VOGU-3710 file (C-alpha; in Angstrom, 3 decimals, decimal comma):
1> mrivsgslkg> 9,280/17,033/-10,808  5,869/15,803/-9,770  3,870/12,711/-8,960  1,388/12,345/-11,806  -1,412/10,300/-10,200  -2,711/8,454/-7,180  -3,015/9,574/-3,580  0,015/11,878/-3,925  -1,016/13,347/-7,297  0,470/16,774/-7,880
11> rrfsppksfk> 3,045/16,573/-5,068  6,330/18,061/-6,215  9,901/17,256/-5,303  13,096/18,862/-6,522  16,458/17,140/-6,692  19,452/19,472/-6,212  20,878/21,102/-9,338  24,062/19,046/-8,862  22,091/15,793/-9,175  23,626/13,492/-11,781
21> arpttdfake> 20,582/11,281/-12,407  18,614/11,467/-15,655  15,062/11,245/-14,369  12,277/9,774/-16,456  10,417/12,749/-17,927  6,941/13,517/-16,584  5,600/13,023/-20,131  7,090/9,513/-20,469  6,196/8,590/-16,885  2,586/9,720/-17,287
31> nlfnvlgnti> 2,181/7,706/-20,486  3,807/4,630/-18,964  1,512/4,707/-15,953  -1,549/5,253/-18,162  -0,646/2,038/-20,008  -0,043/0,188/-16,732  -3,249/1,539/-15,203  -5,239/-0,176/-17,937  -3,565/-3,557/-17,452  -2,585/-4,109/-13,812
41> dfnslkvldl> -3,966/-3,706/-10,310  -1,517/-1,540/-8,373  -3,057/-2,389/-4,997  -1,502/-5,839/-4,816  1,873/-5,164/-6,417  5,280/-5,940/-5,021  7,627/-3,708/-7,059  11,396/-3,472/-7,494  12,817/-0,201/-8,837  16,415/-0,666/-10,010
51> fggtgsisye> 18,721/2,351/-10,498  16,373/4,517/-8,394  17,867/7,905/-9,351  15,456/10,482/-7,929  12,996/7,846/-6,691  10,326/9,202/-9,020  9,146/5,801/-10,256  9,037/4,390/-6,719  6,927/7,345/-5,532  4,491/6,781/-8,427
61> fcsrgatevs> 4,001/3,127/-7,544  3,493/4,002/-3,872  1,075/6,793/-4,769  -1,002/4,348/-6,804  -1,253/1,843/-3,967  1,541/-0,688/-4,490  1,784/-2,674/-1,261  5,571/-2,914/-1,256  8,154/-1,020/-3,287  11,892/-1,679/-3,035
71> cvelsynhfk> 14,269/0,841/-4,577  17,978/0,196/-5,214  20,387/3,093/-5,789  24,194/3,099/-5,738  24,953/6,811/-5,277  24,924/7,890/-1,642  23,607/11,370/-2,549  20,758/9,901/-4,587  19,995/7,310/-1,887  19,877/10,075/0,734
81> fikntaaqlg> 17,610/12,223/-1,483  15,200/9,313/-2,069  15,117/8,500/1,640  14,460/12,139/2,641  11,807/12,638/-0,046  10,073/9,380/0,915  9,911/10,621/4,514  8,476/13,991/3,414  5,844/12,157/1,360  5,003/9,771/4,207
91> leknlrifkg> 6,111/6,666/2,319  8,321/5,027/4,954  5,760/2,247/5,464  5,741/0,765/1,972  8,981/2,054/0,368  12,214/0,262/1,225  15,366/1,938/-0,062  18,625/0,040/-0,500  21,961/1,727/-1,100  23,965/-0,642/-3,233
101> nvfkfiektt> 25,074/-1,996/-6,556  22,129/-3,209/-8,649  24,094/-6,116/-10,121  25,049/-7,420/-6,664  21,473/-6,903/-5,449  20,134/-8,981/-8,355  22,582/-11,793/-7,525  21,876/-11,842/-3,785  18,183/-11,147/-3,294  15,897/-14,106/-2,764
111> ekydlifadp> 12,700/-12,090/-3,147  10,364/-12,285/-6,131  8,460/-9,334/-7,551  5,292/-8,751/-9,540  6,877/-5,887/-11,443  10,467/-4,743/-11,891  11,332/-1,356/-13,339  14,954/-0,786/-14,403  16,296/2,544/-15,620  20,090/2,267/-15,790
121> pydlitaeqv> 22,202/5,215/-16,921  22,043/5,276/-20,717  25,864/5,219/-20,918  26,251/2,191/-18,599  28,135/-0,368/-20,674  26,605/-3,371/-18,880  23,014/-2,058/-19,000  21,863/-4,485/-21,672  22,737/-7,408/-19,354  20,095/-6,396/-16,781
131> pdlifkhell> 17,079/-8,195/-18,338  18,974/-11,482/-18,719  20,280/-11,270/-15,143  16,762/-10,686/-13,798  15,482/-13,758/-15,640  18,546/-15,851/-14,743  18,054/-15,131/-11,031  14,264/-15,580/-11,335  13,351/-12,300/-9,641  9,911/-12,106/-11,252
141> kdkgllifeh> 6,885/-13,990/-10,021  4,970/-16,087/-12,537  3,486/-13,723/-15,151  5,546/-10,878/-13,666  6,483/-7,845/-15,731  9,879/-6,251/-16,358  9,954/-2,714/-17,744  13,359/-1,592/-18,966  13,892/2,096/-19,811  16,583/2,806/-22,377
151> sgklnfkqhp> 17,663/4,898/-25,332  17,361/3,932/-28,991  20,875/2,463/-28,906  19,536/-0,794/-27,437  17,130/-3,197/-29,090  15,528/-6,158/-27,338  12,984/-7,187/-29,979  14,681/-10,570/-30,454  14,783/-11,330/-26,720  12,721/-14,462/-25,905
161> kfienreygk> 10,833/-12,645/-23,116  10,123/-9,475/-25,165  6,519/-8,252/-25,257  6,591/-4,745/-26,738  8,250/-1,339/-26,879  6,611/1,958/-25,986  8,384/5,081/-27,225  7,880/8,555/-25,783  10,260/11,023/-27,380  13,775/9,702/-26,820
171> viftffsa> 12,640/7,368/-24,029  11,918/3,729/-24,831  10,229/1,367/-22,400  10,722/-2,291/-23,310  8,296/-4,709/-21,677  9,287/-8,297/-20,859  7,217/-11,066/-19,261  8,290/-13,921/-16,996
//
């Protein structure tokens, strides 16, 4: 895996073969960040990355200049991998990593974010509840953006906060606005 742009462009990291996360493909990630690069200023962003997995999305935001990135991951092995990789990449200053349950984090945090990225496991039964929980607990700042990665099994087009879908192969990014 690699970081596709920014100050760390081209840096590679490799999760162990036993890793159970389904990372966002480089193709989908590159296209997503091209879209974002044309619409937002990364240098002032406060980002929340839910279901961190390999940490790939968090590293991208840091590489592009996000001032603060918080990453939440439940699996200890994944958390440890993200923490070690962040240290190797020199991201300890602006990447905070939390080991914990995303649903509990959403309920308890009092922070607000400019952008939230959520990539739950595709087979997580409660995944479709994540957008509503984020809006219920008001985690986004005014005009904040939620990007939810999912498979074609979910459809949010009727959601009141829905903006658009972007599809890259089997990966769908649904955009919501606060």
